[in-house]
C-alpha positions in Angstrom: -17.4 -16.4 17.3 -15.5 -19.1 15.4 -16.5 -20.8 12.2 -15.8 -24.3 11.0 -12.9 -23.1 8.8 -10.8 -21.9 11.8 -9.4 -25.3 12.9 -8.4 -26.1 9.3 -6.4 -22.9 9.0 -4.9 -23.0 12.5 -1.5 -24.1 11.3 -1.0 -20.5 9.9 1.2 -21.8 7.0 -1.2 -20.4 4.3 -1.1 -17.1 6.3 2.7 -17.0 6.3 2.8 -17.5 2.5 0.4 -14.6 2.0 2.4 -12.4 4.4 5.5 -13.1 2.4 3.9 -12.1 -0.8 2.5 -8.9 0.7 5.9 -7.9 2.3 7.6 -8.6 -1.0 5.3 -6.7 -3.5 3.2 -4.1 -1.7 4.0 -0.7 -0.1 0.4 0.0 1.2 -2.2 -2.4 2.5 -5.7 -0.8 2.8 -8.9 -2.1 4.3 -12.0 -0.5 2.8 -15.4 -0.9 4.6 -18.8 -0.2 3.1 -21.8 1.0 5.1 -24.6 -1.4 6.0 -25.8 -1.1 9.6 -26.3 -4.4 11.4 -24.6 -6.2 8.5 -21.3 -4.6 9.7 -20.3 -7.5 11.9 -19.4 -9.3 8.7 -16.5 -6.8 8.4 -15.5 -7.6 12.0 -15.1 -11.2 11.0 -12.9 -10.2 8.1 -10.8 -8.0 10.4 -10.5 -10.8 13.0 -8.9 -13.1 10.4 -6.6 -10.4 9.1 -5.4 -10.1 12.7 -5.0 -13.8 13.0 -3.0 -13.8 9.8 -0.8 -11.0 11.2 -1.4 -8.9 8.1 -0.6 -5.3 8.8 -3.1 -2.7 7.7 -1.6 0.7 6.8 -4.9 2.5 5.9 -8.5 1.9 6.8 -11.4 3.8 5.1 -15.1 3.4 5.9 -18.6 4.7 5.4 -21.3 4.6 8.1 -21.0 1.3 10.0 -17.8 0.9 8.1 -16.6 4.1 9.6 -17.4 2.8 13.1 -15.5 -0.5 12.5 -12.6 1.5 11.0 -12.4 3.7 14.1 -12.4 0.5 16.3 -9.5 -0.9 14.2 -7.4 2.3 13.9 -8.1 3.4 17.4 -6.8 0.4 19.2 -3.4 -1.5 19.3 -3.4 -4.7 17.3 -3.7 -6.9 20.3 -7.0 -5.2 21.4 -8.7 -4.6 18.1 -10.8 -7.8 17.9 -11.6 -7.5 21.6 -12.9 -3.9 21.1 -14.9 -4.9 18.0 -16.5 -7.8 20.0 -17.3 -5.4 22.8 -19.1 -3.1 20.4 -21.0 -5.7 18.6 -22.1 -7.6 21.7 -23.2 -4.3 23.2 -25.4 -3.2 20.3 -26.9 -6.7 19.9 -27.6 -7.2 23.6 -31.3 -6.3 23.4 -32.4 -9.3 21.3 -30.9 -12.8 21.8 -33.0 -15.8 21.0 -31.8 -18.8 23.1 -33.2 -21.2 20.4 -34.7 -20.6 17.0 -36.5 -23.6 15.4 -35.2 -24.7 12.0 -36.6 -23.1 8.9 -35.8 -19.9 7.0 -39.4 -18.6 7.2 -39.3 -19.0 11.0 -35.9 -17.3 11.2 -37.2 -14.4 9.1 -40.1 -14.0 11.4 -37.8 -13.9 14.5 -35.6 -11.4 12.7 -38.5 -9.2 11.8 -39.5 -9.2 15.5 -36.0 -8.1 16.4 -36.1 -5.3 13.8 -39.4 -4.1 15.2 -37.8 -4.1 18.7 -35.0 -1.9 17.3 -37.5 0.5 15.7 -39.4 0.8 19.0 -36.7 0.8 21.6 -33.4 1.6 19.7 -30.1 -0.1 20.1 -28.0 -0.1 23.3 -24.9 1.9 23.0 -25.9 3.2 19.6 -29.2 5.1 19.4 -32.5 5.7 21.3 -35.9 6.9 20.2 -36.6 10.6 20.8 -39.2 11.7 23.4 -40.9 13.9 22.7 -40.9 12.9 19.0 -39.2 15.2 16.4 -42.6 16.7 15.4 -42.8 18.2 18.9 -39.2 19.5 19.0 -38.1 23.1 18.3 -37.6 23.7 14.6 -33.9 23.9 13.6 -32.7 21.7 16.5 -31.1 18.3 15.7 -33.9 16.7 17.7 -36.4 18.1 15.2 -34.5 16.4 12.3 -34.4 12.8 13.3 -36.4 10.0 15.0 -33.5 8.8 17.1 -30.8 10.3 19.3 -27.3 9.1 18.7 -25.8 10.4 21.9 -25.2 6.8 23.1 -22.9 6.2 20.2 -20.7 9.1 21.2 -20.3 7.6 24.6 -19.5 4.2 23.1 -16.9 5.6 20.8 -15.2 7.5 23.5 -15.1 4.3 25.6 -13.9 1.9 23.0 -11.8 4.1 20.6 -8.5 5.8 21.5 -8.7 8.9 19.3 -5.2 10.0 20.3 -4.0 6.8 18.7 -6.0 7.6 15.5 -4.4 11.0 15.2 -0.9 10.0 16.2 -0.7 6.3 15.4 0.7 4.4 12.5 -2.6 3.6 10.7 -4.3 6.2 8.5 -8.1 6.5 8.9 -10.5 8.1 6.3 -14.3 8.3 6.8 -16.8 9.7 4.3 -19.7 12.0 4.9 -22.0 14.4 2.9 -22.2 18.1 3.5 -25.9 18.8 4.1 -25.8 22.4 2.7 -23.8 21.8 -0.5 -24.5 18.1 -1.1 -20.8 17.5 -1.7 -19.0 14.4 -0.5 -16.3 14.9 2.1 -13.6 12.7 3.6 -12.3 13.3 7.1 -8.8 11.9 6.8 -6.4 11.6 9.7 -3.5 12.3 7.3 -4.8 15.9 7.0 -6.9 16.7 10.1 -7.6 15.7 13.7 -10.3 13.1 14.0 -12.8 12.9 16.8 -16.0 11.0 17.6 -18.1 13.6 15.7 -16.4 12.7 12.4 -17.3 9.0 12.8 -20.8 9.9 13.8 -21.2 12.2 10.8 -20.3 9.3 8.5 -23.1 7.2 9.9 -25.8 9.9 10.3 -28.4 8.4 7.9 -31.5 10.6 7.7 -34.2 10.8 8.8 -33.4 8.2 11.4 -30.3 9.9 12.7 -29.6 13.6 13.1 -27.0 15.5 11.1 -23.7 16.1 12.9 -22.2 19.6 13.1 -18.5 20.0 12.4 -16.9 23.4 12.1 -20.2 25.1 11.4 -21.4 22.7 8.7 -23.9 19.8 9.0 -23.0 16.4 7.7 -25.0 13.3 6.9 -24.2 9.6 6.1 -21.7 9.3 3.3 -23.8 6.4 1.8 -26.2 9.1 0.5 -23.6 9.8 -2.3 -21.4 6.7 -2.3 -21.4 3.8 0.1 -18.0 2.5 -0.9 -14.8 4.3 -0.1 -12.7 2.4 -2.7 -12.6 5.4 -5.1 -11.1 7.6 -2.4 -8.2 5.2 -1.9 -7.6 5.1 -5.7 -8.1 8.8 -6.3 -5.6 9.5 -3.6 -2.8 8.4 -6.0 -2.1 5.0 -4.3 -1.0 3.4 -7.5 2.4 1.8 -6.9 2.3 -1.4 -4.9 -1.1 -1.2 -3.2 -3.1 -4.1 -1.8 -6.8 -3.4 -1.0 -9.3 -5.5 1.0 -12.7 -4.2 -0.1 -15.5 -5.4 2.2 -19.0 -4.8 0.9 -22.2 -5.4 2.8 -24.6 -5.0 -0.1 -24.3 -7.0 -3.4 -25.2 -5.4 -6.7 -26.1 -8.9 -7.9 -29.2 -10.7 -6.6 -32.2 -12.8 -7.3 -35.3 -11.7 -9.2 -37.9 -10.3 -6.7 -41.2 -12.1 -6.3 -43.0 -10.0 -3.6 -43.1 -6.4 -2.4 -40.7 -7.4 0.5 -38.3 -8.8 -2.1 -38.6 -5.6 -4.1 -37.7 -3.5 -1.0 -34.7 -5.6 -0.2 -33.4 -5.7 -3.8 -33.9 -1.9 -4.2 -31.8 -1.3 -1.0 -29.1 -3.7 -2.2 -28.8 -1.9 -5.6 -28.9 1.6 -4.0 -26.2 0.9 -1.4 -23.9 -1.5 -3.3 -22.4 1.6 -5.0 -21.5 -0.5 -8.0 -18.1 -1.6 -6.7 -17.5 -4.0 -9.6 -18.3 -1.2 -12.1 -15.8 1.1 -10.3 -13.1 -1.5 -10.4 -13.7 -2.2 -14.1 -13.5 1.5 -14.8 -10.2 1.8 -12.9 -8.8 -1.2 -14.7 -9.6 0.4 -18.1 -8.0 3.6 -16.8 -4.9 1.8 -15.8 -4.7 0.1 -19.2 -4.7 3.6 -20.7 -2.1 4.8 -18.2 0.1 1.9 -19.2 -0.3 2.7 -22.8 0.6 6.3 -22.2 3.6 5.3 -20.2 4.9 3.1 -23.1 4.3 5.8 -25.6 6.3 8.3 -23.5 9.2 5.8 -23.2 9.4 5.7 -27.0 9.3 9.4 -27.6 12.5 11.2 -28.8 14.4 12.9 -26.0 13.8 16.4 -27.4 10.1 16.0 -26.9 10.2 15.2 -23.2 10.4 18.9 -22.1 7.3 20.0 -24.1 4.2 21.1 -22.0 2.1 18.4 -23.6 4.4 15.5 -22.7 4.9 16.9 -19.2 1.1 16.8 -18.7 1.0 13.2 -20.1 3.7 12.1 -17.7 1.4 13.0 -14.7 -1.3 10.7 -16.3 1.0 7.9 -17.4 1.9 6.7 -13.9 2.6 3.0 -13.8 0.5 1.1 -11.3 0.4 -2.1 -9.3 -2.9 -2.4 -7.5 -4.4 -5.7 -6.3 -8.0 -5.6 -4.9 -9.6 -8.4 -2.9 -13.4 -7.9 -3.1 -15.3 -9.6 -0.3 -19.1 -9.2 -0.4 -21.7 -10.3 2.2 -23.9 -12.9 0.5 -27.5 -12.8 1.6 -29.0 -15.5 3.8 -32.3 -17.0 2.8 -33.9 -15.5 5.9 -32.7 -12.0 5.0 -35.3 -9.3 4.2 -35.4 -5.5 3.7 -34.9 -4.9 7.4 -31.5 -6.8 7.5 -29.5 -3.6 8.0 -31.3 -2.7 11.2 -31.9 -6.2 12.6 -29.6 -6.1 15.5 -30.2 -9.5 17.1 -27.3 -11.4 18.7 -28.0 -14.5 16.6 -27.7 -12.7 13.3 -24.7 -10.7 14.4 -22.9 -14.0 15.1 -23.9 -15.4 11.7 -22.6 -12.3 9.9 -19.3 -12.3 11.9 -18.7 -16.0 11.1 -19.5 -15.4 7.4 -16.9 -12.6 7.2 -14.3 -14.7 8.9 -15.0 -17.7 6.7 -14.8 -15.6 3.5 -11.5 -14.1 4.6 -10.0 -17.5 5.4 -11.2 -18.9 2.0 -9.5 -15.9 0.3 -6.2 -16.5 2.2 -6.1 -20.0 0.8 -5.2 -18.4 -2.6 -1.7 -17.2 -1.8 -1.0 -17.0 -5.5 -3.6 -14.2 -5.8 -1.3 -12.0 -3.7 1.3 -11.9 -6.6 1.4 -8.5 -8.2 -0.8 -7.9 -11.2 0.3 -8.3 -14.8 2.6 -5.3 -15.6 0.7 -4.8 -18.9 -2.4 -3.9 -16.9 -1.3 -3.0 -13.4 -4.6 -3.8 -11.8 -6.4 -6.9 -10.8 -9.5 -7.8 -8.7 -10.1 -11.1 -6.9 -13.4 -12.3 -5.4 -13.3 -15.9 -4.1 -17.1 -16.3 -4.1 -17.7 -14.7 -7.5 -14.8 -16.4 -9.1 -16.2 -19.7 -7.8 -19.6 -18.8 -9.3 -18.2 -17.8 -12.6 
């Protein structure tokens, strides 16, 4: 699963320069993984290059397939992470592997649609299987009556490939998002505060009506992507302001071409719905940080006698100075992509996605200067190698 950029970057010197910048300027390095089903092998490609670069991840947060990739990363020692991710992605794409696909995006799209239909009919090995009898014939109130597929195979896969003792006792923090079915509130299961098991990962990816809700401590949970498909805000809201580096890996792009057919409309709607407006969130956080910096400067210039007033004490909690650097990597659609791209689990497409993620990460690591801390006047900066090239 190598892409053409690998040989060019094999010397590791650009990696070493990036590592020096990270070690010098950042206290926390976070990997943030969006949901997106079959597109998730793009994230595995990103993680593979981060491993090659020997960049230490302190905190990984994910939604849905991002939660599964996060568990594979946090639940294995560094030397086994890529191997375990490859085992997972080869297992779930073992049903459909085309030995040869003729050239042409239309032909490839037809092959991929056939693969997606196979998934809908037979499920995905090691992930989910169709229910029999179907949910309409199951007892009301049971999980079997609330979904078309059974995700018991995923539990077995997670228990085999993920060391949950390492997640709960290891050096890397893991956070996965889910939605409480009863209240509709968003919840994060965070290894910093609670013990994490397979059920928490499965809850984050329980997208209805395909997958059943997962019961945890008497409450039912669905896929976190129903509320927000991007865990970046959780990292930021957790107060990680001083010296934080974030690799944000999105699988749906808010930007896209004008649709021309109903198929295009369906794909574009899904992109917009699940992109979670990451760029909007980062812009809002940048403006918030500018306000924080201004408050901090104001507080520095206040007379000493005013520092003990209740109003100033409250402002001090808001005026925290920050240094946050976000690298935003986004899966860029292929011409053969269609609305079924998030459940098209063919081996060919998985390899394409994996290589695209690896390539995007290597291109990012060529910009060692981007790893310098942001301007102190702002305290926040976002980099996107593909978008910056477009702009």
